[in-house]
C-alpha positions as CSV (number, residue, x, y, z in Angstrom):
1,M,-7.4,18.0,39.0
2,T,-7.1,19.7,35.6
3,T,-5.1,18.1,32.8
4,K,-3.0,20.6,30.9
5,S,-3.9,20.9,27.2
6,K,-2.6,22.9,24.2
7,L,-3.0,23.2,20.5
8,V,0.2,23.0,18.5
9,L,0.1,24.2,14.9
10,L,2.4,21.9,13.1
11,G,1.5,23.2,9.6
12,T,-0.7,26.0,8.4
13,G,0.2,26.1,4.7
14,G,-2.5,25.6,2.2
15,G,-2.4,24.0,-1.3
16,P,-0.6,20.9,-2.5
17,T,2.8,22.4,-3.3
18,P,5.6,22.6,-0.8
19,K,6.3,26.0,0.7
20,I,9.6,27.4,2.0
21,E,7.9,29.4,4.8
22,R,5.0,27.1,5.9
23,N,4.4,23.4,6.3
24,A,1.3,21.6,5.1
25,A,-1.8,21.3,7.2
26,C,-1.5,19.6,10.6
27,N,-2.7,20.4,14.1
28,A,-1.8,18.6,17.3
29,V,-4.1,18.7,20.3
30,V,-2.1,17.7,23.2
31,V,-3.8,16.8,26.5
32,G,-1.5,15.6,29.2
33,D,0.7,13.0,27.6
34,A,-1.6,12.2,24.7
35,T,-1.5,13.7,21.2
36,Y,-4.4,13.9,18.8
37,I,-3.6,14.8,15.2
38,I,-6.0,16.7,12.9
39,D,-4.8,16.4,9.2
40,A,-1.4,15.2,8.1
41,G,0.0,17.1,5.2
42,N,3.5,16.6,3.8
43,G,6.3,16.6,6.4
44,V,4.2,16.1,9.5
45,A,6.4,13.5,11.1
46,R,9.4,15.9,11.1
47,Q,7.2,18.7,12.4
48,L,6.1,16.4,15.3
49,A,9.7,15.7,16.1
50,R,10.6,19.4,15.9
51,A,7.8,20.2,18.3
52,R,9.2,17.6,20.7
53,L,5.9,15.7,20.7
54,A,6.5,12.0,21.4
55,F,5.6,9.6,18.6
56,N,4.3,7.1,21.2
57,S,1.9,9.8,22.5
58,L,-0.3,9.5,19.4
59,R,-3.8,8.4,20.3
60,A,-5.9,9.4,17.2
61,V,-5.4,10.9,13.7
62,G,-8.4,12.5,11.9
63,I,-8.5,13.6,8.3
64,T,-10.8,16.5,7.5
65,H,-11.0,15.9,3.7
66,H,-9.1,14.3,0.9
67,H,-6.9,17.0,-0.5
68,S,-3.2,16.1,-0.5
69,D,-2.2,19.1,1.7
70,H,-4.4,17.5,4.4
71,N,-3.8,13.8,4.0
72,A,-0.5,13.2,2.1
73,D,1.5,12.0,5.0
74,V,-1.0,10.2,7.3
75,G,0.5,6.8,6.5
76,T,4.0,8.1,6.6
77,L,3.4,9.7,10.0
78,L,2.0,6.5,11.5
79,H,4.6,4.3,9.9
80,L,7.5,6.5,11.1
81,A,6.0,6.7,14.6
82,W,5.8,2.9,14.6
83,C,9.5,2.7,13.5
84,A,10.4,5.1,16.3
85,N,8.5,3.7,19.3
86,L,4.8,3.6,18.7
87,D,3.5,0.5,20.5
88,R,0.0,1.4,21.5
89,P,-3.3,1.5,19.5
90,V,-4.1,4.6,17.4
91,Q,-7.5,5.2,15.9
92,T,-7.8,7.0,12.6
93,F,-10.9,8.4,10.9
94,G,-11.8,10.4,7.9
95,P,-14.3,10.6,5.1
96,A,-14.8,7.7,2.8
97,P,-12.9,6.1,1.3
98,W,-10.5,6.5,4.2
99,Q,-10.6,2.8,5.2
100,S,-9.6,1.6,1.7
101,M,-6.9,4.3,1.5
102,W,-5.4,3.0,4.8
103,D,-5.5,-0.5,3.5
104,S,-3.6,0.7,0.4
105,F,-1.0,2.3,2.6
106,L,-0.6,-1.0,4.5
107,D,0.0,-2.8,1.2
108,Y,2.6,-0.2,0.3
109,A,4.5,-0.5,3.6
110,R,4.2,-4.3,3.9
111,R,7.8,-5.2,3.0
112,D,9.4,-2.6,5.3
113,V,7.0,-3.6,8.2
114,Q,7.8,-7.3,7.8
115,I,11.5,-6.6,7.9
116,R,11.3,-4.4,11.0
117,I,9.1,-6.9,12.8
118,V,11.8,-9.6,12.3
119,D,14.9,-7.4,12.6
120,E,13.8,-5.0,15.3
121,G,11.1,-6.9,17.2
122,R,8.5,-4.2,16.4
123,P,4.8,-5.1,17.2
124,D,2.5,-5.8,14.3
125,F,1.8,-2.4,12.7
126,A,-1.5,-3.2,11.1
127,S,-3.0,-4.4,14.4
128,L,-2.0,-1.1,16.1
129,V,-3.9,1.2,13.8
130,S,-7.6,1.1,13.2
131,A,-9.3,3.0,10.4
132,R,-12.9,4.0,9.9
133,N,-14.9,6.0,7.5
134,V,-17.0,8.9,9.0
135,T,-20.2,9.5,7.0
136,E,-22.5,11.3,9.4
137,P,-22.1,14.3,11.8
138,G,-21.8,13.6,15.5
139,L,-19.3,12.0,17.8
140,V,-16.3,10.6,15.8
141,F,-13.9,9.9,18.6
142,E,-13.9,9.8,22.3
143,D,-11.5,8.7,25.1
144,E,-10.9,9.8,28.7
145,R,-9.3,13.0,27.6
146,V,-11.1,14.3,24.5
147,R,-14.4,14.1,22.6
148,I,-14.3,14.9,18.9
149,T,-17.5,15.7,17.0
150,A,-18.2,16.4,13.4
151,A,-20.7,18.7,11.7
152,W,-21.7,19.4,8.1
153,V,-19.7,22.1,6.3
154,N,-19.3,23.4,2.8
155,H,-15.9,23.2,1.2
156,P,-16.2,23.6,-2.5
157,P,-15.1,22.8,-5.1
158,I,-14.6,19.1,-4.5
159,E,-16.1,16.6,-6.8
160,R,-19.4,15.0,-5.8
161,W,-19.3,11.7,-4.0
162,P,-22.3,9.4,-4.1
163,T,-23.6,8.6,-0.7
164,G,-26.9,6.8,-0.8
165,S,-29.5,8.5,-3.0
166,T,-28.5,12.1,-2.3
167,P,-25.2,13.2,-3.7
168,R,-23.2,15.4,-1.3
169,T,-20.3,17.5,-2.5
170,A,-17.2,16.3,-0.8
171,A,-16.4,18.3,2.3
172,T,-19.8,19.9,2.2
173,S,-23.4,19.5,3.3
174,F,-26.6,18.5,1.6
175,P,-27.5,21.2,-0.9
176,E,-30.3,22.6,1.3
177,T,-28.0,23.1,4.3
178,P,-26.7,26.6,4.7
179,R,-23.0,27.4,4.6
180,R,-21.3,27.4,7.9
181,A,-17.9,28.7,9.0
182,T,-15.5,25.9,9.6
183,P,-14.2,26.4,13.1
184,W,-11.8,23.5,12.9
185,W,-12.5,20.8,10.5
186,S,-14.0,20.3,7.0
187,W,-14.2,17.1,5.0
188,P,-16.4,15.3,2.6
189,A,-19.7,14.1,3.9
190,A,-19.7,15.8,7.2
191,P,-16.9,16.8,9.2
192,T,-16.2,20.0,11.0
193,C,-14.8,18.8,14.3
194,W,-14.3,20.3,17.7
195,C,-12.5,18.7,20.6
196,T,-14.1,19.1,24.0
197,R,-14.1,17.4,27.3
């Protein structure tokens, strides 16, 4: 039995400024009743609603690199999904310092979350969402529907991030690695990702 899958382009606009004709970067890979988000630029929660993709269908959110047109609304997407009906775990991943960025968002949302837990009986938001830094190529997420892998890519010009003794340019490879096309995903310290299964 084959599970139906599709790619929904929720946003294809580039650059940090809002555009009239295009939304900021976001792709949804939908496999059966599960949705996997790649990047979450400004306005992604509304785009998810417009595409009639259920908030409770979210399983994973991956960030390709830390430009605002790719990560500005990750926290907002997950928070609003939780406000709507998200009650299952969601794994998030992205280049360092993704974990600390997520922790900062939880601090920002803390008051609203506390109120909604008491007033609306929502489950604990922080315990539903896990965040991890991806620092090496290879498998970054897998469940029964998809497998997401990462590979080195070049995406200049992003400032250099120290990682061990060899500096890597964010969203790029080691200096000796040749440039590669980015078929899906670019981010600091490794990620071009493909979904397969």
